[in-house]
C-alpha positions in Angstrom: -6.5 23.9 20.0 -5.1 20.4 20.8 -4.2 18.3 17.9 -6.1 15.0 18.0 -9.4 13.4 17.3 -12.6 14.9 18.4 -15.0 12.5 20.1 -18.3 14.2 20.1 -20.0 11.1 21.9 -17.5 11.3 24.7 -19.0 12.7 27.9 -16.7 15.7 27.9 -16.1 16.1 24.2 -12.4 16.1 24.7 -9.7 15.5 22.2 -7.8 12.3 22.5 -4.2 12.1 21.5 -2.3 9.2 20.2 1.1 9.0 21.8 4.0 10.4 19.6 5.3 7.6 17.2 2.4 5.3 17.6 -0.2 4.5 15.1 -4.0 4.7 15.7 -6.3 1.7 15.1 -9.6 2.1 13.5 -12.5 -0.4 13.5 -15.3 0.0 11.0 -18.6 -1.7 11.9 -21.6 -2.4 9.8 -19.7 -2.5 6.5 -21.8 -3.8 3.6 -20.4 -7.2 2.4 -20.5 -5.8 -1.3 -18.3 -2.8 -0.2 -15.9 -5.1 1.6 -15.7 -7.4 -1.6 -15.1 -4.3 -3.7 -12.3 -3.2 -1.4 -10.7 -6.6 -1.4 -10.8 -6.7 -5.2 -9.4 -3.1 -5.5 -6.7 -4.0 -3.0 -5.7 -7.1 -5.0 -5.5 -5.1 -8.2 -3.2 -2.8 -6.5 -1.2 -5.5 -5.0 -2.1 -4.4 -1.4 -3.7 -5.9 1.6 -7.1 -4.5 2.4 -5.7 -2.5 5.4 -3.1 -0.9 3.1 -5.7 -0.1 0.5 -7.9 1.5 3.1 -5.0 3.5 4.4 -4.2 4.7 0.8 -7.9 5.6 0.2 -8.0 7.6 3.5 -4.6 9.3 2.9 -5.7 10.4 -0.6 -9.2 11.5 0.6 -7.9 13.6 3.5 -4.6 14.9 2.3 -5.1 18.5 1.1 -4.7 18.9 -2.6 -2.2 21.2 -3.9 -3.7 24.2 -5.5 -4.2 23.6 -9.3 -2.9 26.1 -11.8 -5.5 28.5 -13.0 -7.1 28.4 -16.4 -4.9 31.0 -17.9 -1.8 29.2 -16.7 -3.0 25.9 -18.1 -3.9 27.5 -21.5 -0.5 29.1 -21.8 1.2 25.8 -20.9 -1.0 23.8 -23.3 -0.5 26.2 -26.3 3.1 27.3 -25.5 4.5 25.4 -28.5 1.8 26.5 -31.0 2.1 30.2 -30.1 3.9 32.5 -32.3 3.4 35.8 -34.1 0.1 35.8 -36.0 -0.3 38.2 -39.0 -2.4 41.1 -38.2 -5.1 42.1 -40.8 -4.8 45.6 -42.3 -6.8 48.2 -40.5 -9.4 50.0 -42.7 -11.4 53.0 -42.1 -14.3 52.1 -39.9 -17.7 51.8 -41.4 -20.2 54.5 -40.7 -22.6 53.8 -38.0 -26.0 52.5 -39.0 -28.8 55.0 -39.3 -31.9 53.1 -38.0 -34.3 55.9 -39.1 -33.2 55.9 -42.7 -35.6 54.2 -45.2 -34.6 50.9 -46.6 
């Protein structure tokens, strides 16, 4: 399969490739003014232009996340310093099983 952008509204549903080394341009229409304002404020907080902020958001949203460690690995890592030998209680002779038919 060709690497590119699928254009479902294109008459032939073909993939369109950007030439190697060139960056694509994206135009977003019908963006709510409040969303644009929020984006501008967030970009200013990060010291970016709005364009750079959008690139950063898209990069973060579309980059596959690295697999997180499983629960067991995280627990071992978290409690590694606290782990040690715990004293084991003495083992006693087990109790006899309950007799449910015996009178009280």
